[in-house]
Structure formats: C-alpha cells, structure tokens
C-alpha positions as CSV (number, residue, x, y, z in Angstrom):
1,X,-21.3,-113.0,-68.0
2,X,-24.1,-112.7,-70.7
3,X,-24.6,-110.3,-73.0
4,X,-27.1,-109.6,-75.3
5,X,-26.6,-110.7,-78.9
6,X,-25.8,-107.9,-81.4
7,X,-28.8,-107.5,-83.4
8,X,-32.5,-107.7,-81.5
9,X,-34.1,-105.6,-79.1
10,X,-33.4,-104.9,-75.7
11,X,-37.0,-106.1,-75.2
12,X,-36.1,-109.1,-76.6
13,X,-33.0,-109.6,-75.1
14,X,-34.8,-109.5,-71.5
15,X,-37.9,-111.7,-72.9
16,X,-35.5,-114.4,-73.7
17,X,-32.8,-114.0,-70.8
18,X,-35.6,-114.0,-68.3
19,X,-37.2,-117.2,-69.5
20,X,-33.7,-119.0,-68.7
21,X,-33.2,-117.2,-65.1
22,X,-33.5,-119.8,-62.8
23,X,-31.2,-117.9,-59.7
24,X,-31.4,-114.9,-57.7
25,X,-30.2,-112.1,-59.6
26,X,-30.2,-108.5,-60.9
27,X,-29.7,-107.6,-64.4
28,X,-27.9,-103.8,-65.2
29,X,-28.4,-102.8,-68.7
30,X,-25.6,-100.0,-69.4
31,X,-25.7,-97.9,-73.0
32,X,-22.5,-98.1,-73.6
33,X,-22.9,-96.0,-76.9
34,X,-26.5,-96.2,-78.9
35,X,-25.9,-99.6,-80.7
36,X,-24.2,-101.6,-78.5
37,X,-26.0,-103.1,-74.7
38,X,-23.7,-104.6,-72.2
39,X,-25.7,-106.7,-69.4
40,X,-23.8,-107.2,-65.9
41,X,-25.1,-110.3,-63.9
42,X,-25.0,-110.8,-60.8
43,X,-25.4,-114.2,-59.6
44,X,-26.8,-113.8,-55.7
45,X,-25.3,-117.3,-54.7
46,X,-21.6,-116.0,-55.9
47,X,-22.2,-112.5,-54.5
48,X,-23.0,-115.2,-51.0
49,X,-19.5,-117.3,-51.8
50,X,-17.7,-114.3,-51.9
51,X,-19.0,-112.6,-49.0
52,X,-18.2,-115.8,-47.0
53,X,-15.0,-114.9,-46.5
54,X,-13.5,-112.5,-44.1
55,X,-10.8,-111.6,-45.6
56,X,-13.2,-110.6,-48.7
57,X,-15.1,-109.2,-46.8
58,X,-12.1,-107.3,-44.9
59,X,-10.7,-106.1,-48.6
60,X,-14.5,-104.7,-48.9
61,X,-14.3,-102.9,-45.4
62,X,-10.9,-101.5,-47.2
63,X,-12.1,-100.3,-49.8
64,X,-15.4,-98.8,-48.5
65,X,-12.8,-96.9,-46.2
66,X,-10.3,-95.8,-48.3
67,X,-11.6,-95.7,-51.6
68,X,-10.2,-96.9,-54.3
69,X,-6.9,-98.6,-54.3
70,X,-3.9,-100.2,-56.1
71,X,-3.2,-104.2,-55.5
72,X,0.3,-103.2,-53.7
73,X,-1.8,-101.5,-51.6
74,X,-4.4,-103.5,-50.8
75,X,-1.6,-106.1,-50.0
76,X,0.3,-103.6,-47.3
77,X,-2.6,-103.3,-45.5
78,X,-3.0,-107.3,-44.8
79,X,-0.4,-109.4,-42.9
80,X,-1.3,-112.0,-46.4
81,X,1.1,-112.8,-49.3
82,X,0.8,-110.7,-52.2
83,X,-0.7,-114.4,-54.5
84,X,-3.3,-114.3,-51.7
85,X,-4.9,-110.9,-51.9
86,X,-4.6,-111.0,-55.5
87,X,-7.2,-114.3,-55.5
88,X,-9.5,-113.1,-53.5
89,X,-9.7,-109.4,-55.4
90,X,-10.0,-112.1,-58.8
91,X,-12.9,-113.4,-56.5
92,X,-14.9,-110.4,-55.8
93,X,-13.8,-108.8,-59.4
94,X,-15.3,-111.8,-60.7
95,X,-18.4,-112.3,-58.6
96,X,-19.0,-108.3,-59.7
97,X,-18.3,-106.3,-55.9
98,X,-15.4,-105.0,-57.3
99,X,-14.4,-103.0,-60.3
100,X,-11.1,-102.4,-61.6
101,X,-9.8,-100.1,-64.3
102,X,-5.9,-100.3,-65.2
103,X,-3.5,-97.0,-65.8
104,X,0.1,-98.0,-66.3
105,X,0.9,-101.1,-64.6
106,X,-1.1,-100.6,-62.2
107,X,-4.6,-101.8,-61.3
108,X,-6.9,-99.8,-59.3
109,X,-9.6,-101.5,-57.3
110,X,-13.2,-99.6,-56.2
111,X,-16.5,-101.1,-54.5
112,X,-19.0,-101.7,-57.1
113,X,-21.3,-99.9,-55.1
114,X,-24.4,-100.7,-57.4
115,X,-24.0,-104.1,-57.7
116,X,-23.4,-104.7,-53.9
117,X,-26.6,-102.4,-53.2
118,X,-29.1,-104.1,-55.2
119,X,-27.5,-107.9,-54.3
120,X,-28.4,-106.6,-50.4
121,X,-32.0,-105.3,-51.3
122,X,-32.5,-108.6,-53.5
123,X,-32.0,-110.4,-51.0
124,X,-33.8,-108.6,-48.3
125,X,-37.0,-108.3,-50.6
126,X,-36.1,-112.5,-50.6
127,X,-36.0,-113.5,-47.3
128,X,-36.5,-110.5,-44.4
129,X,-40.2,-111.3,-43.2
130,X,-41.9,-108.1,-42.4
131,X,-44.6,-108.3,-39.1
132,X,-47.6,-106.9,-39.3
133,X,-47.7,-106.2,-35.4
134,X,-45.2,-106.7,-32.6
135,X,-44.6,-110.3,-31.7
136,X,-44.5,-111.6,-28.1
137,X,-42.9,-115.2,-26.6
138,X,-45.9,-116.7,-26.9
139,X,-47.2,-115.8,-30.4
140,X,-46.2,-118.4,-33.7
C-alpha cells in the first residue's frame, strides 16, 4: 500500500503517483483529517488473483449475505480448518476486498464494497466490448 508524503498537496501526489502507475489500479483518497490523507491502492491484478479462488468467492458471498462476521463465524460456515480460512481472509484483506475491525479479541470482517465495485467497474470499462449494432453469425 502506498501513502502520500506527509508534506505536499494531493495534486502533486496524484501527479507523481500516476507517473509510476503502470497497471490497472484504482486510487481512492480519503480525508482522515485536514492534515493527513491516506491512499488505498487497489491493484486489479491482485483483485483478480484474490477472486480466482472458489473459497474466497464463497467467503465474499457469505459476507454479502450475512454482513459483518467474526473470523470464527466464517470458519463455522465452512468445512475447512481455521488456519485455511484465516489464510483466505488474509489474502482478501491484503487485496482490499474486505475490511476488518477489532473489538476486544474478536476480528470482524466485512466486504469493502467501494473497492470491489470500483475494481469491477474498471475491469468492465477496460475489457467490455460495446456493440454499435446487433451482431449476426456472419458478421465479424
């Protein structure tokens, strides 16, 4: 994850960052307070790698259906070991697809809907084909 320098404007950060950006990525800037700005970088390659596993897709479907869940609740929903589920949750967290919050000893997981939607939209805009007219079997 990249963070902007402490000094400097958001515009200069974007300008410098965009020069280094070579892949398919989304930058989401959020004001934490007036002095600090955090940037969350969602790499679409990491997104696709995270989504390529059936278990991780099932975890996201579970979180979508049930909302925020503890790690233990996610483990209980699957016929997999706790270390295996923790591994998958870690990959989802690192790729920006889930968010976590800690309350006491429990860690709660939820879908990071903004990142999931944003990366899906970016992939669609880059790779979806738009047809100007209906295509027939003979047209190429």
